[in-house]
C-alpha positions in Angstrom: -0.4 -9.9 -3.1 -4.2 -9.6 -2.8 -5.8 -12.1 -0.6 -9.8 -12.8 0.0 -9.8 -10.3 2.8 -6.8 -8.1 2.4 -5.9 -5.6 5.0 -6.8 -2.1 4.3 -5.0 1.1 4.7 -4.3 1.8 8.3 -4.6 -1.8 9.5 -1.8 -3.4 11.0 -0.3 -7.0 9.9 2.5 -9.1 11.0 5.4 -10.1 8.8 7.2 -13.3 9.0 10.4 -14.2 7.5 11.4 -18.0 7.1 14.5 -19.9 5.8 14.9 -22.2 2.9 14.2 -25.2 5.1 11.0 -23.8 6.3 12.2 -22.7 9.8 10.8 -19.3 11.2 13.6 -16.9 11.0 12.1 -13.5 12.3 8.9 -12.0 13.1 7.7 -8.1 12.9 4.6 -7.4 14.9 2.3 -4.3 13.9 3.4 -3.1 10.5 0.9 -0.6 9.4 -0.3 -1.1 5.9 -0.3 2.1 3.6 -1.2 0.4 0.4 -2.0 -2.8 -1.2 -2.4 -3.5 -5.0 -2.4 -6.7 -6.9 1.3 -7.1 -6.9 2.6 -5.1 -4.0 2.2 -4.0 -0.4 3.8 -0.9 1.1 3.8 -0.4 5.0 5.5 1.4 7.8 6.7 0.3 11.1 8.1 2.2 14.0 9.2 1.1 17.4 7.9 -2.4 16.3 8.6 -5.6 18.2 10.7 -8.0 16.4 11.1 -11.6 17.6 14.0 -13.7 16.5 14.0 -17.5 16.0 15.8 -18.1 19.2 13.4 -16.0 21.0 15.4 -13.0 21.5 13.1 -9.6 21.3 13.9 -6.3 20.5 12.2 -3.0 19.3 13.1 -1.2 16.1 14.6 2.3 16.5 13.2 4.2 13.8 10.4 4.5 11.4 10.9 2.3 8.3 8.9 2.0 5.2 8.5 -1.5 3.8 8.0 -2.6 0.2 7.1 -6.3 -0.7 6.2 -7.5 -4.3 4.8 -10.7 -5.4 7.1 -11.0 -8.6 10.5 -9.7 -7.4 12.9 -11.7 -5.3 13.6 -8.9 -2.9 12.0 -6.7 -0.5 13.3 -3.3 0.8 13.2 -1.4 4.2 13.7 2.2 4.2 14.9 3.3 7.6 14.1 7.0 8.0 17.0 8.4 10.3 18.1 11.9 11.5 21.1 11.5 9.1 19.1 10.6 6.2 17.4 7.4 4.7 19.2 4.0 4.9 18.0 1.0 2.9 18.4 -2.6 4.0 17.3 -5.0 1.0 16.7 -8.5 1.6 17.1 -11.0 -1.3 14.2 -13.1 -0.6 11.2 -15.0 -2.3 8.3 -13.0 -3.4 6.0 -12.2 -0.5 2.8 -14.2 0.1 0.0 -12.6 2.2 -2.5 -14.8 4.1 -4.7 -14.2 7.0 -1.9 -14.9 9.5 0.9 -12.7 8.2 2.9 -11.5 5.1 5.4 -14.2 4.6 8.6 -14.8 2.6 11.9 -16.7 2.4 15.0 -15.0 3.4 17.8 -16.1 1.1 20.5 -14.5 3.3 22.1 -12.0 0.8 21.3 -8.2 1.5 22.2 -5.1 -0.1 22.7 -2.1 2.5 22.4 1.3 1.2 23.6 4.2 3.2 22.4 7.9 3.1 25.3 8.9 0.9 24.2 6.3 -1.7 27.1 3.9 -0.8 26.1 0.2 -1.5 27.3 -2.8 0.2 26.6 -6.6 -0.4 26.2 -8.3 2.8 26.3 -11.9 4.1 27.7 -13.6 0.8 29.4 -16.2 3.3 26.0 -16.9 4.9 24.3 -17.5 1.6 27.1 -19.9 0.6 27.1 -21.7 3.9 23.0 -22.2 3.8 22.9 -22.8 -0.1 25.2 -26.0 0.8 23.3 -26.7 3.8 19.9 -26.5 2.3 20.9 -27.4 -1.2 19.7 -24.1 -3.0 19.0 -25.0 -6.6 20.9 -23.7 -9.5 17.7 -22.2 -10.7 17.2 -20.2 -7.2 20.9 -19.2 -7.4 20.2 -17.7 -10.9 17.0 -16.0 -10.0 18.7 -14.5 -6.8 21.7 -13.1 -8.8 19.5 -11.7 -11.5 17.3 -9.9 -8.9 20.5 -8.5 -7.1 21.2 -6.8 -10.7 17.5 -5.6 -10.8 17.8 -4.4 -7.3 21.1 -2.5 -7.9 19.4 -1.0 -11.1 16.5 0.4 -9.0 19.2 1.9 -6.5 21.1 3.6 -9.2 18.2 5.1 -11.1 16.4 6.1 -7.7 13.2 3.8 -8.7 10.3 3.3 -6.7 11.3 3.1 -2.8 14.7 4.6 -3.7 13.2 7.9 -4.7 13.1 11.0 -2.3 9.4 11.5 -3.5 8.3 8.0 -2.6 9.9 8.4 1.0 8.0 11.6 1.5 4.8 10.7 0.1 4.5 7.3 2.0 6.1 8.7 5.0 3.6 11.5 5.3 0.7 9.1 4.8 1.9 7.0 7.5 1.9 10.1 10.0 -1.6 11.1 8.8 -3.0 7.6 9.5 -1.0 7.5 12.7 -2.8 10.6 14.1 -6.2 9.1 13.2 -5.5 6.0 15.5 
């Protein structure tokens, strides 16, 4: 995940997701970096401007911790809501960080986790439609299906972003850094 001049704790980055054909899918402005390491980036955004590929713009409603890894084919968004933490997990290429933004390819499949722990696999039809349209290789299909299993294992075992402690530690750090701004 490291780059020549990686963002430091408290700095802001842009996140850009693309589709398999290289077209820009969605852009998030101003995600605060909480931690970078050789393999991962943890950040937080709150009331962040999001721009869709068709130009529509909207603002996120609640604070969300984001987790990107340079080896796993998923990223995790933990939305901190009044009724508990909800997760939105994108099956996607490993993230790459350059001077412009943190970037990844969104492969349509998503896993949503509700505050009560219920899991739901979303957008299977979109995955199949785009897979046919853009010729997702058998290798990509295998990698993504394997990473769904890894992701579900993380969810079931409360690993990393799915642990209560992770949410508490990193959200508290975000609040500390926000007060300094």
